[in-house]
C-alpha positions, 0 to 999 in steps of 0.5 A: 333222710338227713332229718331222720339220721340226725333223730337216729344220732341224737337217740344214739347215747340213750340207746347205748345207756339203756343197753349197758344198765343191765345191772345198777351201778355204784354211785358216790351218793349211794349208801355204804353197805356193812356186811356182817359175814356168815350168818346164824347157824354158820358163825364163822371162825371162833377163838380155840380157847377163852381169853379174858373169860370169853371166846370170840366167834366172828359172827356174834362179835360183829353183831355186837360192835358193827353199831360203832362202825356204822356210827362213825360213817354216819357222824361223818355224813354218809348214809350206812346200811348194815346187811346179813345174808342170814335170817334175824337172830332169835336169841339174845343178846344177838337179836338186841344187837341186831336191832340196834344196828338196823341190820337188814336180814336177807333170809337166804343163808345159802350156806354151803352153796354157791350160786350166780349172781342176779346181775352177772350170772357168770360170777358164782360164789357163796353169799352172793346175796350180800353182793347183790344187795349192794349192787341193788342199792347202788352202793358207794362201797361195800365193806364185808366184816370177818375175822381170820383164823387158822387152826390151833393157837398161834404164838402171840407174835405176828399174824398175816392180818389182811384186806381182801378187795376187788381188782378195779375199784377196791384198791384204794378202799383196802389201802385206807382200811389197812392204813387206818388199822395200821395207825390205830390198832395193829401194834397200837394196842394189838400187838402184831410183832410190827407186822402191818395189814397187808392188801390182797387183790383177788379176781379169779372166781374160784379164789375164796371170796373173788366171786362176789367182790367181782360181782360188785366190781362189774357194778362199779362198786369198791369192795373189801373184806376186813380180815385183820384180827386172827382169833387164834392169836392170843393177843388179838382175842385178848384185845377183841375181848376188852369192850374199849379196845373192841369198840377202838377196833370197830371204830377204826374200820369206820374211820378207814371208810370214812377216809376212803369216802373223803379221799377217793369216793368221787373218783371215776369208777370201773364198770364191766363193759359187756355183761352178756360175755364171761369176764376173765376170771369168772365162772366158765371162763376160769379153769379153776372154777369149772369143776364146782357143782353149782346150781344153775351152772349149766345155764352159764357161759363157757369159753 
């Protein structure tokens, strides 16, 4: 009897580990995921007018310059995968830029729809495929590349540049990204009237971007959204349309990620304890999200 009890006790850690591995967990050795926001056919924000003879669309800009972000991180010794939830571009120069950065296309643009995560079904968001890709690759961190915008032209003064992050694992990543952009870009070639890049922690799934960042958080993956450039700020657009400064911006994002990996990459991570119960802020838990018309929502948890 004692022998059987000892066998059960010795096997208990393995049993518990197996019960808590419904989704892959991020690791310090995992690749950095750079996700180009939006997709072909839904290219995101665009500058209202041309500056330096160009208008900037966030999808196109990041296809062109993500290579330089990736290069900085790889030169520091880290593995990088660039992804996009949509289909591979068929027109030039987008196709050429995508090939240069070796973008992994998921061919599931899911534009205008919200979907549950394959790993955490109570997490629902548009673009969830990108978060699931990061989870499946056990990413060391995931950075979603965007630009911000508002209606019409703003003045040439300050715009609310922002890094959005997940609540448990993303704060240090956001701090490193914001710090590097403040030191190298904002008010250092990209005028912003002295206003620095802010940090916004999101955790209610109904809040923009929070659903898929929470899925990363559940899997122990630090995640952040870069929204530091405003496409309706003439000064920002002018900076982004000059090749030398555009590369500087993209490289600064890469240096922010490298700074995070060197300083915090091996720190303990938060993992969601119970993947079978809705987390605070998740679909079916947050009152703000219950009214969403989401495919498969009837199968999700409710409190």
